[in-house]
KOLLUMBA-815782 format. One line per field, with one value per residue: chain; x, y, z of N, C-alpha, C in turn; residue in three letters. Coordinates in nm, 4 decimals. Layout:
mol A | ...
neast X | ...
nnorth Y | ...
nup Z | ...
caeast X | ...
canorth Y | ...
caup Z | ...
ceast X | ...
cnorth Y | ...
cup Z | ...
type ala | ...
END
This chain:
mol A | A | A | A | A | A | A | A | A | A | A | A | A | A | A | A | A | A | A | A | A | A | A | A | A | A | A | A | A | A | A | A | A | A | A | A | A | A | A | A | A | A | A | A | A | A | A | A | A | A | A | A | A | A | A | A | A | A | A | A | A | A | A | A | A | A | A | A | A | A | A | A | A | A | A | A | A | A | A | A | A | A | A | A | A | A | A | A | A | A | A | A | A | A | A | A | A | A | A | A | A | A | A | A | A | A | A | A | A | A | A | A | A | A | A | A | A | A | A | A | A | A | A | A | A | A | A | A | A | A | A | A | A | A | A | A | A | A | A | A | A | A | A | A | A | A | A | A | A | A | A | A | A | A | A | A | A
neast 0.3669 | 0.4423 | 0.6909 | 0.6645 | 0.5890 | 0.8078 | 1.1894 | 1.3864 | 1.6586 | 1.7601 | 1.6416 | 1.8079 | 2.0695 | 1.9527 | 1.9010 | 2.1861 | 2.2180 | 2.0863 | 2.1428 | 1.8343 | 1.7208 | 1.8604 | 1.7473 | 1.4820 | 1.1398 | 0.9881 | 1.1418 | 1.2528 | 1.0868 | 0.8794 | 0.8450 | 1.0245 | 0.9755 | 1.1792 | 1.2748 | 1.4901 | 1.3698 | 1.1444 | 1.2574 | 1.4430 | 1.2790 | 1.1173 | 1.2908 | 1.3454 | 1.0571 | 0.9159 | 0.5670 | 0.3365 | 0.3692 | 0.3741 | 0.1730 | -0.0545 | 0.0182 | 0.0910 | 0.2640 | 0.3041 | 0.1287 | 0.2630 | 0.4500 | 0.5133 | 0.5857 | 0.7328 | 0.9789 | 1.2302 | 1.3791 | 1.4438 | 1.5494 | 1.8157 | 1.9002 | 2.1356 | 2.1092 | 1.8899 | 1.6082 | 1.4344 | 1.2976 | 1.0479 | 0.9332 | 0.8898 | 0.7538 | 0.5067 | 0.4107 | 0.3454 | 0.1145 | -0.0412 | -0.1090 | -0.1958 | -0.4229 | -0.5456 | -0.6506 | -0.8395 | -0.6610 | -0.6609 | -0.6886 | -0.9346 | -0.9898 | -0.8688 | -1.0227 | -1.2573 | -1.1820 | -1.1281 | -1.3655 | -1.4963 | -1.3415 | -1.4614 | -1.7266 | -1.7335 | -1.5323 | -1.3353 | -1.0337 | -1.1190 | -1.2879 | -1.2940 | -1.2499 | -1.4087 | -1.4425 | -1.1792 | -1.0719 | -1.1066 | -1.0423 | -0.7887 | -0.7456 | -0.8025 | -0.8800 | -1.2569 | -1.2471 | -1.1971 | -1.3814 | -1.5788 | -1.4804 | -1.6104 | -1.7832 | -1.6590 | -1.5113 | -1.6769 | -1.7525 | -1.5294 | -1.4769 | -1.7548 | -1.6838 | -1.4070 | -1.5091 | -1.6800 | -1.4807 | -1.3107 | -1.5920 | -1.6020 | -1.3794 | -1.3647 | -1.5517 | -1.4963 | -1.2549 | -1.4237 | -1.5528 | -1.3814 | -1.2531 | -1.5036 | -1.5015
nnorth -0.7044 | -0.4934 | -0.6352 | -0.9037 | -0.8113 | -0.7221 | -0.7319 | -0.6623 | -0.6973 | -0.6109 | -0.3268 | -0.2455 | -0.2584 | -0.0791 | 0.2205 | 0.2728 | 0.3151 | 0.5512 | 0.6258 | 0.6571 | 0.8470 | 1.1481 | 1.0894 | 1.0330 | 1.2174 | 1.2629 | 1.3098 | 1.5057 | 1.7461 | 1.8312 | 1.9241 | 1.8382 | 1.5056 | 1.2645 | 0.9497 | 0.8276 | 0.9138 | 0.8167 | 0.5391 | 0.4591 | 0.4713 | 0.2863 | 0.0888 | 0.1551 | 0.0521 | 0.2237 | 0.3110 | 0.4094 | 0.7480 | 0.7896 | 0.6041 | 0.7902 | 1.0017 | 1.2261 | 1.2017 | 0.9091 | 0.9026 | 0.9915 | 0.9047 | 0.7628 | 0.5519 | 0.5429 | 0.3610 | 0.4665 | 0.4555 | 0.1232 | 0.0814 | 0.2154 | 0.1268 | -0.0684 | -0.2973 | -0.4029 | -0.3367 | -0.1465 | 0.1750 | 0.2044 | -0.0263 | -0.0443 | 0.1982 | 0.0761 | -0.1528 | -0.0064 | 0.2073 | 0.0164 | -0.1293 | 0.0880 | 0.1681 | -0.0525 | -0.0203 | 0.1933 | 0.4468 | 0.6973 | 0.8645 | 1.0633 | 1.0188 | 0.7310 | 0.5721 | 0.6760 | 0.6106 | 0.2751 | 0.2386 | 0.3224 | 0.1600 | -0.1094 | -0.0566 | -0.0154 | -0.1383 | -0.0307 | 0.2517 | 0.5007 | 0.6618 | 0.6475 | 0.8992 | 0.9007 | 1.0888 | 1.1880 | 0.9814 | 0.9385 | 1.1064 | 1.0967 | 0.8468 | 0.5856 | 0.3314 | 0.1330 | 0.1312 | -0.1540 | -0.3464 | -0.3234 | -0.5467 | -0.6349 | -0.7784 | -1.0473 | -0.9621 | -0.9414 | -1.2119 | -1.3497 | -1.2158 | -1.3428 | -1.6145 | -1.5568 | -1.4724 | -1.6809 | -1.9236 | -1.8754 | -1.7940 | -2.0721 | -2.1607 | -2.0529 | -2.1946 | -2.4223 | -2.3791 | -2.3351 | -2.5487 | -2.7841 | -2.6222 | -2.6359 | -2.9796
nup 1.4837 | 1.2193 | 1.1903 | 1.0763 | 0.8068 | 0.7398 | 0.6187 | 0.8464 | 0.9024 | 0.6635 | 0.6937 | 0.8896 | 0.7698 | 0.5453 | 0.7430 | 0.7880 | 0.5388 | 0.3770 | 0.0828 | -0.1028 | -0.0544 | -0.1645 | -0.3967 | -0.4145 | -0.5148 | -0.3846 | -0.1111 | -0.1829 | -0.2607 | -0.0896 | 0.2791 | 0.5219 | 0.4946 | 0.4908 | 0.4220 | 0.6307 | 0.8711 | 0.9438 | 0.8780 | 1.1144 | 1.2992 | 1.2830 | 1.3498 | 1.5761 | 1.6994 | 1.7235 | 1.5685 | 1.5792 | 1.5606 | 1.2444 | 1.1188 | 1.1837 | 1.0195 | 0.7100 | 0.5533 | 0.4832 | 0.2867 | 0.0745 | -0.0190 | -0.3393 | -0.5081 | -0.7123 | -0.7171 | -0.7173 | -0.5210 | -0.4874 | -0.7238 | -0.6963 | -0.4412 | -0.3164 | -0.1859 | -0.2764 | -0.2221 | -0.0655 | 0.0015 | -0.0200 | 0.0113 | 0.3682 | 0.3553 | 0.2121 | 0.3794 | 0.6442 | 0.5234 | 0.4736 | 0.7387 | 0.9132 | 0.6703 | 0.7500 | 1.0516 | 0.9879 | 0.9656 | 0.7280 | 0.4459 | 0.3153 | 0.0656 | 0.0401 | 0.1442 | -0.0853 | -0.3421 | -0.3149 | -0.2325 | -0.4812 | -0.6626 | -0.5799 | -0.6424 | -0.8891 | -0.9677 | -1.0836 | -1.0797 | -1.1001 | -1.3944 | -1.7449 | -1.9833 | -2.1931 | -2.4499 | -2.4665 | -2.5280 | -2.7694 | -2.9213 | -2.9495 | -3.0563 | -2.9326 | -2.8434 | -2.7248 | -2.3930 | -2.1878 | -2.0485 | -1.6751 | -1.5770 | -1.2523 | -1.2405 | -1.1844 | -1.0052 | -0.7532 | -0.7771 | -0.7237 | -0.4417 | -0.3460 | -0.3290 | -0.2013 | 0.0551 | 0.1486 | 0.2010 | 0.3924 | 0.6038 | 0.6673 | 0.7129 | 1.0137 | 1.0695 | 1.0682 | 1.2761 | 1.4715 | 1.5416 | 1.6204 | 1.8044 | 1.9536 | 2.0496
caeast 0.2746 | 0.4862 | 0.8222 | 0.6379 | 0.5875 | 0.9550 | 1.2921 | 1.4310 | 1.7904 | 1.7300 | 1.6197 | 1.8919 | 2.1851 | 1.9332 | 1.9059 | 2.2976 | 2.3078 | 2.0006 | 2.1385 | 1.7327 | 1.7253 | 1.8771 | 1.7086 | 1.3419 | 1.0830 | 0.9320 | 1.2271 | 1.3204 | 1.0771 | 0.8468 | 0.9701 | 0.9623 | 0.9191 | 1.2466 | 1.2683 | 1.5828 | 1.4113 | 1.1148 | 1.3514 | 1.5119 | 1.1834 | 1.0993 | 1.3590 | 1.2659 | 0.9054 | 0.8291 | 0.5303 | 0.2256 | 0.3023 | 0.3478 | 0.0845 | -0.1327 | 0.0642 | 0.0212 | 0.3910 | 0.3300 | 0.0516 | 0.3932 | 0.5833 | 0.4957 | 0.5558 | 0.8472 | 1.0439 | 1.3773 | 1.4647 | 1.4284 | 1.6896 | 1.9075 | 1.9138 | 2.2311 | 1.9800 | 1.7631 | 1.4564 | 1.3509 | 1.2082 | 0.9057 | 0.8706 | 0.8618 | 0.6284 | 0.3629 | 0.3829 | 0.2561 | 0.0059 | -0.1180 | -0.1733 | -0.2775 | -0.5398 | -0.6364 | -0.6891 | -0.8936 | -0.6573 | -0.6099 | -0.6763 | -1.0904 | -0.9341 | -0.8514 | -1.1808 | -1.3518 | -1.1327 | -1.1729 | -1.5401 | -1.4888 | -1.3424 | -1.6120 | -1.8584 | -1.7326 | -1.4272 | -1.1839 | -1.0471 | -1.1975 | -1.3578 | -1.1926 | -1.2601 | -1.4576 | -1.4929 | -1.0833 | -1.0062 | -1.1735 | -0.9529 | -0.5981 | -0.7280 | -0.8116 | -1.0138 | -1.3521 | -1.1469 | -1.3125 | -1.5176 | -1.4763 | -1.4539 | -1.7325 | -1.8727 | -1.5416 | -1.4256 | -1.7882 | -1.7325 | -1.3641 | -1.5600 | -1.8012 | -1.5631 | -1.3261 | -1.5960 | -1.7206 | -1.3684 | -1.2982 | -1.6920 | -1.5299 | -1.2255 | -1.4073 | -1.7042 | -1.3778 | -1.2494 | -1.4645 | -1.6198 | -1.2570 | -1.2458 | -1.5864 | -1.4667
canorth -0.6888 | -0.4266 | -0.7514 | -0.9915 | -0.7781 | -0.6202 | -0.7734 | -0.5789 | -0.6746 | -0.5302 | -0.2251 | -0.1783 | -0.1979 | 0.0776 | 0.3178 | 0.3096 | 0.3964 | 0.6448 | 0.6838 | 0.6934 | 1.0050 | 1.1729 | 1.0773 | 1.0342 | 1.3070 | 1.3001 | 1.3871 | 1.6048 | 1.8477 | 1.7758 | 1.9535 | 1.7365 | 1.3714 | 1.1698 | 0.8309 | 0.8107 | 0.8835 | 0.6624 | 0.3720 | 0.4479 | 0.4538 | 0.1098 | -0.0226 | 0.1461 | -0.0101 | 0.3451 | 0.3666 | 0.5359 | 0.8712 | 0.7233 | 0.6135 | 0.9280 | 1.1166 | 1.2178 | 1.1708 | 0.7722 | 0.8790 | 1.0609 | 0.7978 | 0.8337 | 0.4360 | 0.5551 | 0.2695 | 0.4948 | 0.3710 | 0.0848 | 0.0978 | 0.2980 | 0.0354 | -0.1570 | -0.4693 | -0.3818 | -0.4039 | 0.0187 | 0.2404 | 0.2019 | -0.1822 | -0.0239 | 0.2734 | 0.0140 | -0.1816 | 0.1398 | 0.2126 | -0.1230 | -0.1379 | 0.2636 | 0.0929 | -0.1609 | 0.0685 | 0.3020 | 0.5938 | 0.6537 | 0.9710 | 1.0447 | 0.9819 | 0.6555 | 0.5618 | 0.6621 | 0.5357 | 0.1783 | 0.2343 | 0.3317 | -0.0009 | -0.2160 | -0.0398 | -0.0698 | -0.2506 | 0.0146 | 0.3564 | 0.6202 | 0.6975 | 0.7142 | 1.0243 | 0.8861 | 1.1654 | 1.2104 | 0.8409 | 0.9377 | 1.2045 | 1.0036 | 0.7248 | 0.4951 | 0.2190 | 0.1736 | 0.0849 | -0.2955 | -0.4273 | -0.3287 | -0.6818 | -0.6077 | -0.9194 | -1.1392 | -0.9358 | -0.9854 | -1.4024 | -1.3927 | -1.1798 | -1.4546 | -1.6996 | -1.5859 | -1.4823 | -1.8488 | -2.0277 | -1.7365 | -1.8938 | -2.2174 | -2.1567 | -1.9946 | -2.3111 | -2.5874 | -2.3504 | -2.3562 | -2.6590 | -2.8280 | -2.5638 | -2.7101 | -3.0579
caup 1.2831 | 1.1876 | 1.2197 | 0.9548 | 0.6762 | 0.6286 | 0.6246 | 0.9414 | 0.8986 | 0.5150 | 0.7362 | 0.9740 | 0.6663 | 0.5339 | 0.8327 | 0.7508 | 0.4031 | 0.3220 | -0.0775 | -0.1316 | 0.0581 | -0.2486 | -0.5249 | -0.3535 | -0.5253 | -0.2015 | -0.0383 | -0.2761 | -0.3226 | 0.0408 | 0.3669 | 0.6451 | 0.4388 | 0.5515 | 0.4886 | 0.7245 | 0.9660 | 0.9263 | 0.9358 | 1.2590 | 1.4098 | 1.2576 | 1.3973 | 1.7741 | 1.7002 | 1.6780 | 1.4395 | 1.5433 | 1.4518 | 1.1298 | 1.0851 | 1.2061 | 0.9109 | 0.6185 | 0.4876 | 0.5322 | 0.1794 | 0.0086 | -0.0849 | -0.5216 | -0.5329 | -0.8281 | -0.7491 | -0.7168 | -0.3787 | -0.5045 | -0.8164 | -0.6262 | -0.3040 | -0.3089 | -0.1369 | -0.3744 | -0.0812 | -0.1150 | 0.1165 | -0.0428 | 0.0911 | 0.4086 | 0.3715 | 0.2259 | 0.5558 | 0.6922 | 0.4866 | 0.4867 | 0.8675 | 0.8593 | 0.6462 | 0.8423 | 1.1379 | 0.9512 | 1.0022 | 0.6097 | 0.4027 | 0.3048 | -0.0624 | -0.0138 | 0.1484 | -0.1980 | -0.4293 | -0.2479 | -0.2341 | -0.6321 | -0.7027 | -0.4849 | -0.6828 | -1.0356 | -1.0861 | -1.1618 | -0.9724 | -1.1697 | -1.5123 | -1.8499 | -2.0518 | -2.3763 | -2.5300 | -2.4758 | -2.5362 | -2.9084 | -2.9954 | -2.9447 | -3.1395 | -2.8831 | -2.8772 | -2.5982 | -2.2502 | -2.1857 | -1.8805 | -1.5828 | -1.4232 | -1.1766 | -1.2558 | -1.1715 | -0.8799 | -0.7016 | -0.7446 | -0.6613 | -0.3502 | -0.2342 | -0.2841 | -0.0374 | 0.1807 | 0.1605 | 0.2102 | 0.5623 | 0.6603 | 0.6047 | 0.8044 | 1.0931 | 1.1122 | 1.1394 | 1.3857 | 1.6425 | 1.5385 | 1.6444 | 1.9855 | 2.0858 | 2.0572
ceast 0.4017 | 0.6372 | 0.7944 | 0.6663 | 0.7141 | 1.0451 | 1.3531 | 1.5909 | 1.8147 | 1.7463 | 1.6822 | 2.0204 | 2.1095 | 1.9379 | 2.0406 | 2.3488 | 2.2600 | 2.0839 | 1.9835 | 1.7039 | 1.7678 | 1.8370 | 1.5337 | 1.2737 | 1.0544 | 0.9876 | 1.2760 | 1.2881 | 0.9066 | 0.9126 | 0.9442 | 0.9928 | 1.0756 | 1.2799 | 1.3997 | 1.5648 | 1.2452 | 1.1015 | 1.3092 | 1.3805 | 1.0830 | 1.1589 | 1.3783 | 1.1475 | 0.8639 | 0.6958 | 0.4169 | 0.2389 | 0.3472 | 0.2096 | -0.0849 | -0.0399 | 0.1193 | 0.1669 | 0.4039 | 0.2377 | 0.1099 | 0.3900 | 0.4574 | 0.4918 | 0.6317 | 0.9122 | 1.2309 | 1.4383 | 1.5383 | 1.5433 | 1.8024 | 1.9791 | 2.0612 | 2.1549 | 1.8627 | 1.5813 | 1.4011 | 1.2905 | 1.0648 | 0.8153 | 0.8307 | 0.6858 | 0.4496 | 0.3203 | 0.3166 | 0.1465 | -0.0748 | -0.1635 | -0.1992 | -0.4542 | -0.6646 | -0.7175 | -0.8045 | -0.8534 | -0.5652 | -0.6673 | -0.8421 | -1.0678 | -0.9160 | -0.9439 | -1.2944 | -1.2468 | -1.1274 | -1.3341 | -1.5673 | -1.4252 | -1.4522 | -1.7302 | -1.8504 | -1.5649 | -1.3215 | -1.1759 | -1.0420 | -1.2476 | -1.3039 | -1.2976 | -1.2970 | -1.4246 | -1.2443 | -1.0023 | -1.0131 | -1.0814 | -0.7964 | -0.6421 | -0.7301 | -0.9044 | -1.1152 | -1.2550 | -1.2656 | -1.3607 | -1.4741 | -1.4159 | -1.4865 | -1.7396 | -1.7494 | -1.4910 | -1.5680 | -1.7800 | -1.6548 | -1.4040 | -1.5644 | -1.7056 | -1.4640 | -1.4238 | -1.6288 | -1.6334 | -1.4085 | -1.4276 | -1.6621 | -1.4618 | -1.2507 | -1.5544 | -1.5881 | -1.3357 | -1.2500 | -1.5794 | -1.4899 | -1.2261 | -1.3703 | -1.5543 | -1.3331
cnorth -0.6489 | -0.5818 | -0.8296 | -0.9243 | -0.7634 | -0.7033 | -0.6758 | -0.6178 | -0.6435 | -0.3555 | -0.1588 | -0.1099 | -0.0923 | 0.1825 | 0.3216 | 0.3932 | 0.4751 | 0.6572 | 0.7093 | 0.8191 | 1.1249 | 1.1989 | 1.1126 | 1.1726 | 1.3697 | 1.4233 | 1.6029 | 1.7336 | 1.8944 | 1.8250 | 1.8825 | 1.5975 | 1.3477 | 1.0677 | 0.8023 | 0.7894 | 0.8014 | 0.4962 | 0.3584 | 0.4573 | 0.3819 | 0.0477 | -0.0421 | 0.1364 | 0.1334 | 0.3767 | 0.4395 | 0.6433 | 0.8821 | 0.7161 | 0.6715 | 1.0189 | 1.1210 | 1.1655 | 1.0240 | 0.7412 | 0.9248 | 1.0362 | 0.7639 | 0.6557 | 0.4456 | 0.4623 | 0.3396 | 0.4565 | 0.2715 | -0.0178 | 0.1929 | 0.1993 | -0.1066 | -0.3221 | -0.4900 | -0.4105 | -0.2820 | 0.0503 | 0.1936 | 0.0728 | -0.0675 | 0.0510 | 0.1618 | -0.0483 | -0.0806 | 0.1933 | 0.0976 | -0.1213 | -0.0057 | 0.2011 | 0.0170 | -0.1121 | 0.2123 | 0.4068 | 0.6236 | 0.7638 | 0.9876 | 0.9819 | 0.8282 | 0.5685 | 0.5846 | 0.5566 | 0.3331 | 0.1530 | 0.2540 | 0.1564 | -0.0647 | -0.1939 | -0.0727 | -0.1739 | -0.1278 | 0.1706 | 0.4889 | 0.6280 | 0.6987 | 0.8053 | 1.0036 | 0.9388 | 1.1693 | 1.0763 | 0.8054 | 0.9308 | 1.1654 | 0.8987 | 0.6117 | 0.3749 | 0.2046 | 0.1143 | -0.0695 | -0.2937 | -0.3797 | -0.4795 | -0.6805 | -0.7295 | -1.0660 | -1.1066 | -0.9570 | -1.1171 | -1.3890 | -1.3389 | -1.2243 | -1.5340 | -1.7051 | -1.5584 | -1.6661 | -1.9396 | -1.9204 | -1.8201 | -2.0065 | -2.2139 | -2.1385 | -2.1248 | -2.3999 | -2.5462 | -2.3508 | -2.3939 | -2.7593 | -2.7827 | -2.6356 | -2.8683 | -3.1267
cup 1.2305 | 1.1141 | 1.0446 | 0.8321 | 0.6672 | 0.7139 | 0.7425 | 0.9840 | 0.7524 | 0.6396 | 0.8196 | 0.8374 | 0.5771 | 0.5394 | 0.8054 | 0.6149 | 0.3500 | 0.1638 | -0.1461 | -0.0730 | -0.0844 | -0.3528 | -0.4910 | -0.3900 | -0.4003 | -0.1395 | -0.0846 | -0.2532 | -0.1385 | 0.1655 | 0.4929 | 0.5756 | 0.4375 | 0.5409 | 0.5556 | 0.8490 | 1.0429 | 0.9156 | 1.0683 | 1.3102 | 1.3931 | 1.3279 | 1.5422 | 1.7884 | 1.7246 | 1.6073 | 1.4544 | 1.5233 | 1.3616 | 1.0648 | 1.0854 | 1.1124 | 0.7799 | 0.5261 | 0.3993 | 0.3332 | 0.0963 | -0.0652 | -0.2889 | -0.5703 | -0.6622 | -0.8565 | -0.7694 | -0.6536 | -0.4148 | -0.6146 | -0.7738 | -0.4913 | -0.3341 | -0.2570 | -0.2206 | -0.2550 | -0.1411 | 0.0035 | 0.1453 | 0.0044 | 0.2418 | 0.4799 | 0.3236 | 0.3450 | 0.6246 | 0.6585 | 0.5283 | 0.6382 | 0.9521 | 0.8219 | 0.6874 | 1.0232 | 1.1182 | 0.9451 | 0.8054 | 0.6138 | 0.3549 | 0.1183 | -0.1345 | -0.0207 | -0.0021 | -0.2631 | -0.4083 | -0.2742 | -0.3865 | -0.6410 | -0.6445 | -0.5683 | -0.8175 | -1.1066 | -1.1033 | -1.0779 | -0.9957 | -1.3085 | -1.6636 | -1.9116 | -2.1409 | -2.4306 | -2.5964 | -2.5419 | -2.7375 | -2.9722 | -2.9731 | -2.9576 | -3.0510 | -2.8466 | -2.7541 | -2.4972 | -2.2173 | -2.0547 | -1.8382 | -1.5013 | -1.3398 | -1.1125 | -1.1705 | -1.0677 | -0.7688 | -0.6871 | -0.6619 | -0.5077 | -0.2775 | -0.2605 | -0.1958 | 0.0826 | 0.2391 | 0.2562 | 0.3955 | 0.6223 | 0.7547 | 0.7350 | 0.9922 | 1.1599 | 1.1527 | 1.2898 | 1.5517 | 1.6045 | 1.6361 | 1.8109 | 2.0236 | 2.1158 | 2.1474
type met | leu | asp | ala | gln | leu | asn | ile | lys | leu | leu | glu | met | cys | ser | arg | cys | gly | ala | cys | tyr | ser | ile | cys | pro | ser | ser | leu | asn | leu | pro | gly | tyr | asp | pro | arg | ala | val | ile | lys | asp | ile | leu | lys | gly | asp | ile | asp | lys | trp | leu | ala | ser | lys | ser | ile | trp | gln | cys | leu | glu | cys | his | tyr | cys | leu | glu | met | cys | phe | gln | his | tyr | gly | phe | glu | asn | ala | met | thr | ala | leu | arg | thr | ile | ala | ala | lys | arg | gly | leu | his | pro | pro | gln | val | lys | arg | gly | trp | asp | met | phe | val | lys | thr | gly | arg | leu | gly | glu | pro | val | leu | pro | ala | arg | lys | lys | leu | gly | leu | pro | asp | pro | pro | lys | ser | gly | met | glu | glu | phe | lys | lys | leu | cys | ala | leu | leu | arg | thr | ala | lys | glu | lys | his | ala | his | lys | gly | his | lys | ala | his | asn | glu
END
């Protein structure tokens, strides 16, 4: 599953380089956070311990690794892939679920602080776009149902 999301050849080159380690804010400030160990385990096919680890959620997605990487691949690609798999398996911090629930409910990841915006001379924020999001979700559900129905119908013929 992970092979489909990552370029293994680039990860092999990545494991021999490690340039990102010395500039990664998480590596520099969080004891035990080591991109090199994650990459080596991915290459060995040993990802389960990382899926259950808080480390994969500590990547700041600051893109420093991407900028430093001579392949322009970046360690964050591996972390994003691991987080995606972990989330699909329900192995995510409660904050991730709360953020998703808020987004589905309001179309936002947080509520803007209106008095602060006014004090700074900022205009009111735009509408959330929630209605458009609900329409897209409904279209996606309909498309999935049609696809599943076609597959079921073809299987029975």
